[in-house]
mmCIF entry with sequence, helices, sheets and N, C-alpha, C, O atoms, coordinates in Angstrom:
data_MODEL
# 
_entry.id   MODEL 
# 
_entity.id                         1 
_entity.type                       polymer 
_entity.pdbx_number_of_molecules   1 
# 
_entity_poly.entity_id                      1 
_entity_poly.type                           'polypeptide(L)' 
_entity_poly.nstd_linkage                   no 
_entity_poly.nstd_monomer                   no 
_entity_poly.pdbx_seq_one_letter_code       MPNWLQNQIKKAFYEKNTTQVKLLNQCWYYYLRKNLS 
_entity_poly.pdbx_seq_one_letter_code_can   MPNWLQNQIKKAFYEKNTTQVKLLNQCWYYYLRKNLS 
_entity_poly.pdbx_strand_id                 A 
# 
loop_
_entity_poly_seq.entity_id 
_entity_poly_seq.num 
_entity_poly_seq.mon_id 
_entity_poly_seq.hetero 
1 1  MET n 
1 2  PRO n 
1 3  ASN n 
1 4  TRP n 
1 5  LEU n 
1 6  GLN n 
1 7  ASN n 
1 8  GLN n 
1 9  ILE n 
1 10 LYS n 
1 11 LYS n 
1 12 ALA n 
1 13 PHE n 
1 14 TYR n 
1 15 GLU n 
1 16 LYS n 
1 17 ASN n 
1 18 THR n 
1 19 THR n 
1 20 GLN n 
1 21 VAL n 
1 22 LYS n 
1 23 LEU n 
1 24 LEU n 
1 25 ASN n 
1 26 GLN n 
1 27 CYS n 
1 28 TRP n 
1 29 TYR n 
1 30 TYR n 
1 31 TYR n 
1 32 LEU n 
1 33 ARG n 
1 34 LYS n 
1 35 ASN n 
1 36 LEU n 
1 37 SER n 
# 
_struct_asym.id          A 
_struct_asym.entity_id   1 
# 
loop_
_struct_conf.conf_type_id 
_struct_conf.id 
_struct_conf.pdbx_PDB_helix_id 
_struct_conf.beg_label_comp_id 
_struct_conf.beg_label_asym_id 
_struct_conf.beg_label_seq_id 
_struct_conf.pdbx_beg_PDB_ins_code 
_struct_conf.end_label_comp_id 
_struct_conf.end_label_asym_id 
_struct_conf.end_label_seq_id 
_struct_conf.pdbx_end_PDB_ins_code 
_struct_conf.beg_auth_comp_id 
_struct_conf.beg_auth_asym_id 
_struct_conf.beg_auth_seq_id 
_struct_conf.end_auth_comp_id 
_struct_conf.end_auth_asym_id 
_struct_conf.end_auth_seq_id 
_struct_conf.pdbx_PDB_helix_class 
_struct_conf.details 
_struct_conf.pdbx_PDB_helix_length 
HELX_P HELX_P1 AA1 ASN A 3  ? TYR A 14 ? ASN A 3  TYR A 14 1 ? 12 
HELX_P HELX_P2 AA2 THR A 18 ? LEU A 36 ? THR A 18 LEU A 36 1 ? 19 
# 
_struct_conf_type.id          HELX_P 
_struct_conf_type.criteria    ? 
_struct_conf_type.reference   ? 
# 
loop_
_atom_site.group_PDB 
_atom_site.id 
_atom_site.type_symbol 
_atom_site.label_atom_id 
_atom_site.label_alt_id 
_atom_site.label_comp_id 
_atom_site.label_asym_id 
_atom_site.label_entity_id 
_atom_site.label_seq_id 
_atom_site.pdbx_PDB_ins_code 
_atom_site.Cartn_x 
_atom_site.Cartn_y 
_atom_site.Cartn_z 
_atom_site.occupancy 
_atom_site.B_iso_or_equiv 
_atom_site.pdbx_formal_charge 
_atom_site.auth_seq_id 
_atom_site.auth_comp_id 
_atom_site.auth_asym_id 
_atom_site.auth_atom_id 
_atom_site.pdbx_PDB_model_num 
ATOM 1   N N  . MET A 1 1  ? 8.540   3.413   -4.014 1.00 0.00 ? 1  MET A N  1 
ATOM 2   C CA . MET A 1 1  ? 7.125   3.006   -4.030 1.00 0.00 ? 1  MET A CA 1 
ATOM 3   C C  . MET A 1 1  ? 6.456   3.584   -5.279 1.00 0.00 ? 1  MET A C  1 
ATOM 4   O O  . MET A 1 1  ? 6.623   4.765   -5.584 1.00 0.00 ? 1  MET A O  1 
ATOM 5   N N  . PRO A 1 2  ? 5.704   2.757   -5.994 1.00 0.00 ? 2  PRO A N  1 
ATOM 6   C CA . PRO A 1 2  ? 5.017   3.264   -7.198 1.00 0.00 ? 2  PRO A CA 1 
ATOM 7   C C  . PRO A 1 2  ? 4.028   4.376   -6.852 1.00 0.00 ? 2  PRO A C  1 
ATOM 8   O O  . PRO A 1 2  ? 3.432   4.391   -5.774 1.00 0.00 ? 2  PRO A O  1 
ATOM 9   N N  . ASN A 1 3  ? 3.872   5.296   -7.785 1.00 0.00 ? 3  ASN A N  1 
ATOM 10  C CA . ASN A 1 3  ? 3.007   6.456   -7.577 1.00 0.00 ? 3  ASN A CA 1 
ATOM 11  C C  . ASN A 1 3  ? 1.563   6.071   -7.292 1.00 0.00 ? 3  ASN A C  1 
ATOM 12  O O  . ASN A 1 3  ? 0.928   6.632   -6.399 1.00 0.00 ? 3  ASN A O  1 
ATOM 13  N N  . TRP A 1 4  ? 1.051   5.118   -8.049 1.00 0.00 ? 4  TRP A N  1 
ATOM 14  C CA . TRP A 1 4  ? -0.353  4.720   -7.882 1.00 0.00 ? 4  TRP A CA 1 
ATOM 15  C C  . TRP A 1 4  ? -0.584  4.167   -6.480 1.00 0.00 ? 4  TRP A C  1 
ATOM 16  O O  . TRP A 1 4  ? -1.645  4.375   -5.891 1.00 0.00 ? 4  TRP A O  1 
ATOM 17  N N  . LEU A 1 5  ? 0.422   3.455   -5.943 1.00 0.00 ? 5  LEU A N  1 
ATOM 18  C CA . LEU A 1 5  ? 0.284   2.874   -4.607 1.00 0.00 ? 5  LEU A CA 1 
ATOM 19  C C  . LEU A 1 5  ? 0.299   3.969   -3.545 1.00 0.00 ? 5  LEU A C  1 
ATOM 20  O O  . LEU A 1 5  ? -0.465  3.917   -2.581 1.00 0.00 ? 5  LEU A O  1 
ATOM 21  N N  . GLN A 1 6  ? 1.172   4.961   -3.723 1.00 0.00 ? 6  GLN A N  1 
ATOM 22  C CA . GLN A 1 6  ? 1.212   6.094   -2.792 1.00 0.00 ? 6  GLN A CA 1 
ATOM 23  C C  . GLN A 1 6  ? -0.136  6.799   -2.750 1.00 0.00 ? 6  GLN A C  1 
ATOM 24  O O  . GLN A 1 6  ? -0.638  7.137   -1.678 1.00 0.00 ? 6  GLN A O  1 
ATOM 25  N N  . ASN A 1 7  ? -0.716  7.016   -3.920 1.00 0.00 ? 7  ASN A N  1 
ATOM 26  C CA . ASN A 1 7  ? -2.007  7.704   -3.998 1.00 0.00 ? 7  ASN A CA 1 
ATOM 27  C C  . ASN A 1 7  ? -3.096  6.902   -3.302 1.00 0.00 ? 7  ASN A C  1 
ATOM 28  O O  . ASN A 1 7  ? -3.923  7.460   -2.582 1.00 0.00 ? 7  ASN A O  1 
ATOM 29  N N  . GLN A 1 8  ? -3.092  5.585   -3.521 1.00 0.00 ? 8  GLN A N  1 
ATOM 30  C CA . GLN A 1 8  ? -4.085  4.722   -2.889 1.00 0.00 ? 8  GLN A CA 1 
ATOM 31  C C  . GLN A 1 8  ? -3.966  4.788   -1.369 1.00 0.00 ? 8  GLN A C  1 
ATOM 32  O O  . GLN A 1 8  ? -4.968  4.872   -0.659 1.00 0.00 ? 8  GLN A O  1 
ATOM 33  N N  . ILE A 1 9  ? -2.728  4.751   -0.882 1.00 0.00 ? 9  ILE A N  1 
ATOM 34  C CA . ILE A 1 9  ? -2.495  4.773   0.565  1.00 0.00 ? 9  ILE A CA 1 
ATOM 35  C C  . ILE A 1 9  ? -2.927  6.110   1.165  1.00 0.00 ? 9  ILE A C  1 
ATOM 36  O O  . ILE A 1 9  ? -3.574  6.147   2.211  1.00 0.00 ? 9  ILE A O  1 
ATOM 37  N N  . LYS A 1 10 ? -2.565  7.211   0.495  1.00 0.00 ? 10 LYS A N  1 
ATOM 38  C CA . LYS A 1 10 ? -2.979  8.537   0.976  1.00 0.00 ? 10 LYS A CA 1 
ATOM 39  C C  . LYS A 1 10 ? -4.492  8.623   1.062  1.00 0.00 ? 10 LYS A C  1 
ATOM 40  O O  . LYS A 1 10 ? -5.041  9.124   2.043  1.00 0.00 ? 10 LYS A O  1 
ATOM 41  N N  . LYS A 1 11 ? -5.164  8.129   0.024  1.00 0.00 ? 11 LYS A N  1 
ATOM 42  C CA . LYS A 1 11 ? -6.620  8.168   -0.024 1.00 0.00 ? 11 LYS A CA 1 
ATOM 43  C C  . LYS A 1 11 ? -7.205  7.342   1.124  1.00 0.00 ? 11 LYS A C  1 
ATOM 44  O O  . LYS A 1 11 ? -8.130  7.784   1.805  1.00 0.00 ? 11 LYS A O  1 
ATOM 45  N N  . ALA A 1 12 ? -6.666  6.154   1.331  1.00 0.00 ? 12 ALA A N  1 
ATOM 46  C CA . ALA A 1 12 ? -7.153  5.276   2.389  1.00 0.00 ? 12 ALA A CA 1 
ATOM 47  C C  . ALA A 1 12 ? -6.938  5.912   3.764  1.00 0.00 ? 12 ALA A C  1 
ATOM 48  O O  . ALA A 1 12 ? -7.822  5.849   4.618  1.00 0.00 ? 12 ALA A O  1 
ATOM 49  N N  . PHE A 1 13 ? -5.772  6.523   3.983  1.00 0.00 ? 13 PHE A N  1 
ATOM 50  C CA . PHE A 1 13 ? -5.500  7.207   5.248  1.00 0.00 ? 13 PHE A CA 1 
ATOM 51  C C  . PHE A 1 13 ? -6.458  8.369   5.450  1.00 0.00 ? 13 PHE A C  1 
ATOM 52  O O  . PHE A 1 13 ? -6.988  8.569   6.543  1.00 0.00 ? 13 PHE A O  1 
ATOM 53  N N  . TYR A 1 14 ? -6.672  9.131   4.388  1.00 0.00 ? 14 TYR A N  1 
ATOM 54  C CA . TYR A 1 14 ? -7.545  10.298  4.448  1.00 0.00 ? 14 TYR A CA 1 
ATOM 55  C C  . TYR A 1 14 ? -8.962  9.891   4.818  1.00 0.00 ? 14 TYR A C  1 
ATOM 56  O O  . TYR A 1 14 ? -9.643  10.583  5.576  1.00 0.00 ? 14 TYR A O  1 
ATOM 57  N N  . GLU A 1 15 ? -9.401  8.757   4.274  1.00 0.00 ? 15 GLU A N  1 
ATOM 58  C CA . GLU A 1 15 ? -10.758 8.269   4.558  1.00 0.00 ? 15 GLU A CA 1 
ATOM 59  C C  . GLU A 1 15 ? -10.803 7.419   5.827  1.00 0.00 ? 15 GLU A C  1 
ATOM 60  O O  . GLU A 1 15 ? -11.855 6.900   6.200  1.00 0.00 ? 15 GLU A O  1 
ATOM 61  N N  . LYS A 1 16 ? -9.641  7.282   6.491  1.00 0.00 ? 16 LYS A N  1 
ATOM 62  C CA . LYS A 1 16 ? -9.521  6.450   7.687  1.00 0.00 ? 16 LYS A CA 1 
ATOM 63  C C  . LYS A 1 16 ? -10.021 5.028   7.430  1.00 0.00 ? 16 LYS A C  1 
ATOM 64  O O  . LYS A 1 16 ? -10.690 4.415   8.261  1.00 0.00 ? 16 LYS A O  1 
ATOM 65  N N  . ASN A 1 17 ? -9.668  4.532   6.242  1.00 0.00 ? 17 ASN A N  1 
ATOM 66  C CA . ASN A 1 17 ? -10.090 3.200   5.816  1.00 0.00 ? 17 ASN A CA 1 
ATOM 67  C C  . ASN A 1 17 ? -9.001  2.200   6.211  1.00 0.00 ? 17 ASN A C  1 
ATOM 68  O O  . ASN A 1 17 ? -8.117  1.887   5.413  1.00 0.00 ? 17 ASN A O  1 
ATOM 69  N N  . THR A 1 18 ? -9.074  1.700   7.455  1.00 0.00 ? 18 THR A N  1 
ATOM 70  C CA . THR A 1 18 ? -7.997  0.856   7.979  1.00 0.00 ? 18 THR A CA 1 
ATOM 71  C C  . THR A 1 18 ? -7.868  -0.463  7.220  1.00 0.00 ? 18 THR A C  1 
ATOM 72  O O  . THR A 1 18 ? -6.761  -0.970  7.042  1.00 0.00 ? 18 THR A O  1 
ATOM 73  N N  . THR A 1 19 ? -8.982  -1.015  6.776  1.00 0.00 ? 19 THR A N  1 
ATOM 74  C CA . THR A 1 19 ? -8.936  -2.270  6.023  1.00 0.00 ? 19 THR A CA 1 
ATOM 75  C C  . THR A 1 19 ? -8.124  -2.087  4.753  1.00 0.00 ? 19 THR A C  1 
ATOM 76  O O  . THR A 1 19 ? -7.276  -2.915  4.418  1.00 0.00 ? 19 THR A O  1 
ATOM 77  N N  . GLN A 1 20 ? -8.391  -1.000  4.054  1.00 0.00 ? 20 GLN A N  1 
ATOM 78  C CA . GLN A 1 20 ? -7.695  -0.695  2.801  1.00 0.00 ? 20 GLN A CA 1 
ATOM 79  C C  . GLN A 1 20 ? -6.208  -0.439  3.058  1.00 0.00 ? 20 GLN A C  1 
ATOM 80  O O  . GLN A 1 20 ? -5.357  -0.889  2.290  1.00 0.00 ? 20 GLN A O  1 
ATOM 81  N N  . VAL A 1 21 ? -5.900  0.278   4.127  1.00 0.00 ? 21 VAL A N  1 
ATOM 82  C CA . VAL A 1 21 ? -4.504  0.568   4.469  1.00 0.00 ? 21 VAL A CA 1 
ATOM 83  C C  . VAL A 1 21 ? -3.748  -0.730  4.720  1.00 0.00 ? 21 VAL A C  1 
ATOM 84  O O  . VAL A 1 21 ? -2.636  -0.907  4.223  1.00 0.00 ? 21 VAL A O  1 
ATOM 85  N N  . LYS A 1 22 ? -4.343  -1.635  5.485  1.00 0.00 ? 22 LYS A N  1 
ATOM 86  C CA . LYS A 1 22 ? -3.694  -2.916  5.777  1.00 0.00 ? 22 LYS A CA 1 
ATOM 87  C C  . LYS A 1 22 ? -3.465  -3.714  4.507  1.00 0.00 ? 22 LYS A C  1 
ATOM 88  O O  . LYS A 1 22 ? -2.401  -4.301  4.309  1.00 0.00 ? 22 LYS A O  1 
ATOM 89  N N  . LEU A 1 23 ? -4.471  -3.729  3.655  1.00 0.00 ? 23 LEU A N  1 
ATOM 90  C CA . LEU A 1 23 ? -4.377  -4.463  2.392  1.00 0.00 ? 23 LEU A CA 1 
ATOM 91  C C  . LEU A 1 23 ? -3.251  -3.902  1.528  1.00 0.00 ? 23 LEU A C  1 
ATOM 92  O O  . LEU A 1 23 ? -2.449  -4.657  0.979  1.00 0.00 ? 23 LEU A O  1 
ATOM 93  N N  . LEU A 1 24 ? -3.194  -2.587  1.409  1.00 0.00 ? 24 LEU A N  1 
ATOM 94  C CA . LEU A 1 24 ? -2.158  -1.943  0.594  1.00 0.00 ? 24 LEU A CA 1 
ATOM 95  C C  . LEU A 1 24 ? -0.768  -2.183  1.181  1.00 0.00 ? 24 LEU A C  1 
ATOM 96  O O  . LEU A 1 24 ? 0.196   -2.370  0.439  1.00 0.00 ? 24 LEU A O  1 
ATOM 97  N N  . ASN A 1 25 ? -0.665  -2.179  2.508  1.00 0.00 ? 25 ASN A N  1 
ATOM 98  C CA . ASN A 1 25 ? 0.614   -2.474  3.153  1.00 0.00 ? 25 ASN A CA 1 
ATOM 99  C C  . ASN A 1 25 ? 1.080   -3.878  2.812  1.00 0.00 ? 25 ASN A C  1 
ATOM 100 O O  . ASN A 1 25 ? 2.254   -4.090  2.509  1.00 0.00 ? 25 ASN A O  1 
ATOM 101 N N  . GLN A 1 26 ? 0.161   -4.839  2.862  1.00 0.00 ? 26 GLN A N  1 
ATOM 102 C CA . GLN A 1 26 ? 0.500   -6.219  2.523  1.00 0.00 ? 26 GLN A CA 1 
ATOM 103 C C  . GLN A 1 26 ? 0.975   -6.304  1.082  1.00 0.00 ? 26 GLN A C  1 
ATOM 104 O O  . GLN A 1 26 ? 1.959   -6.982  0.787  1.00 0.00 ? 26 GLN A O  1 
ATOM 105 N N  . CYS A 1 27 ? 0.283   -5.619  0.187  1.00 0.00 ? 27 CYS A N  1 
ATOM 106 C CA . CYS A 1 27 ? 0.673   -5.593  -1.229 1.00 0.00 ? 27 CYS A CA 1 
ATOM 107 C C  . CYS A 1 27 ? 2.081   -5.047  -1.382 1.00 0.00 ? 27 CYS A C  1 
ATOM 108 O O  . CYS A 1 27 ? 2.889   -5.590  -2.135 1.00 0.00 ? 27 CYS A O  1 
ATOM 109 N N  . TRP A 1 28 ? 2.370   -3.968  -0.664 1.00 0.00 ? 28 TRP A N  1 
ATOM 110 C CA . TRP A 1 28 ? 3.669   -3.316  -0.777 1.00 0.00 ? 28 TRP A CA 1 
ATOM 111 C C  . TRP A 1 28 ? 4.785   -4.215  -0.265 1.00 0.00 ? 28 TRP A C  1 
ATOM 112 O O  . TRP A 1 28 ? 5.831   -4.322  -0.905 1.00 0.00 ? 28 TRP A O  1 
ATOM 113 N N  . TYR A 1 29 ? 4.578   -4.872  0.893  1.00 0.00 ? 29 TYR A N  1 
ATOM 114 C CA . TYR A 1 29 ? 5.613   -5.751  1.430  1.00 0.00 ? 29 TYR A CA 1 
ATOM 115 C C  . TYR A 1 29 ? 5.835   -6.950  0.522  1.00 0.00 ? 29 TYR A C  1 
ATOM 116 O O  . TYR A 1 29 ? 6.967   -7.393  0.330  1.00 0.00 ? 29 TYR A O  1 
ATOM 117 N N  . TYR A 1 30 ? 4.758   -7.467  -0.032 1.00 0.00 ? 30 TYR A N  1 
ATOM 118 C CA . TYR A 1 30 ? 4.851   -8.583  -0.971 1.00 0.00 ? 30 TYR A CA 1 
ATOM 119 C C  . TYR A 1 30 ? 5.663   -8.163  -2.196 1.00 0.00 ? 30 TYR A C  1 
ATOM 120 O O  . TYR A 1 30 ? 6.539   -8.893  -2.658 1.00 0.00 ? 30 TYR A O  1 
ATOM 121 N N  . TYR A 1 31 ? 5.359   -6.989  -2.707 1.00 0.00 ? 31 TYR A N  1 
ATOM 122 C CA . TYR A 1 31 ? 6.039   -6.426  -3.872 1.00 0.00 ? 31 TYR A CA 1 
ATOM 123 C C  . TYR A 1 31 ? 7.539   -6.252  -3.589 1.00 0.00 ? 31 TYR A C  1 
ATOM 124 O O  . TYR A 1 31 ? 8.380   -6.589  -4.422 1.00 0.00 ? 31 TYR A O  1 
ATOM 125 N N  . LEU A 1 32 ? 7.859   -5.721  -2.398 1.00 0.00 ? 32 LEU A N  1 
ATOM 126 C CA . LEU A 1 32 ? 9.258   -5.534  -2.013 1.00 0.00 ? 32 LEU A CA 1 
ATOM 127 C C  . LEU A 1 32 ? 9.991   -6.866  -1.940 1.00 0.00 ? 32 LEU A C  1 
ATOM 128 O O  . LEU A 1 32 ? 11.073  -7.015  -2.508 1.00 0.00 ? 32 LEU A O  1 
ATOM 129 N N  . ARG A 1 33 ? 9.406   -7.833  -1.244 1.00 0.00 ? 33 ARG A N  1 
ATOM 130 C CA . ARG A 1 33 ? 10.026  -9.151  -1.094 1.00 0.00 ? 33 ARG A CA 1 
ATOM 131 C C  . ARG A 1 33 ? 10.293  -9.786  -2.450 1.00 0.00 ? 33 ARG A C  1 
ATOM 132 O O  . ARG A 1 33 ? 11.359  -10.355 -2.687 1.00 0.00 ? 33 ARG A O  1 
ATOM 133 N N  . LYS A 1 34 ? 9.311   -9.680  -3.331 1.00 0.00 ? 34 LYS A N  1 
ATOM 134 C CA . LYS A 1 34 ? 9.417   -10.282 -4.657 1.00 0.00 ? 34 LYS A CA 1 
ATOM 135 C C  . LYS A 1 34 ? 10.543  -9.643  -5.464 1.00 0.00 ? 34 LYS A C  1 
ATOM 136 O O  . LYS A 1 34 ? 11.273  -10.339 -6.170 1.00 0.00 ? 34 LYS A O  1 
ATOM 137 N N  . ASN A 1 35 ? 10.685  -8.331  -5.364 1.00 0.00 ? 35 ASN A N  1 
ATOM 138 C CA . ASN A 1 35 ? 11.670  -7.623  -6.178 1.00 0.00 ? 35 ASN A CA 1 
ATOM 139 C C  . ASN A 1 35 ? 13.073  -7.625  -5.580 1.00 0.00 ? 35 ASN A C  1 
ATOM 140 O O  . ASN A 1 35 ? 14.055  -7.488  -6.310 1.00 0.00 ? 35 ASN A O  1 
ATOM 141 N N  . LEU A 1 36 ? 13.178  -7.777  -4.271 1.00 0.00 ? 36 LEU A N  1 
ATOM 142 C CA . LEU A 1 36 ? 14.492  -7.724  -3.643 1.00 0.00 ? 36 LEU A CA 1 
ATOM 143 C C  . LEU A 1 36 ? 15.170  -9.084  -3.571 1.00 0.00 ? 36 LEU A C  1 
ATOM 144 O O  . LEU A 1 36 ? 16.398  -9.158  -3.536 1.00 0.00 ? 36 LEU A O  1 
ATOM 145 N N  . SER A 1 37 ? 14.404  -10.142 -3.549 1.00 0.00 ? 37 SER A N  1 
ATOM 146 C CA . SER A 1 37 ? 15.001  -11.476 -3.402 1.00 0.00 ? 37 SER A CA 1 
ATOM 147 C C  . SER A 1 37 ? 15.526  -12.005 -4.726 1.00 0.00 ? 37 SER A C  1 
ATOM 148 O O  . SER A 1 37 ? 16.058  -13.114 -4.781 1.00 0.00 ? 37 SER A O  1 
# 
């Protein structure tokens, strides 16, 4: 996982920002699918 994404997720979790966490998760899964296929 890229460093910037980890930091964003930690920040979102810390702020209990569920919308942001969901959005970042979607970005990460999209990124994984794109790079693995």
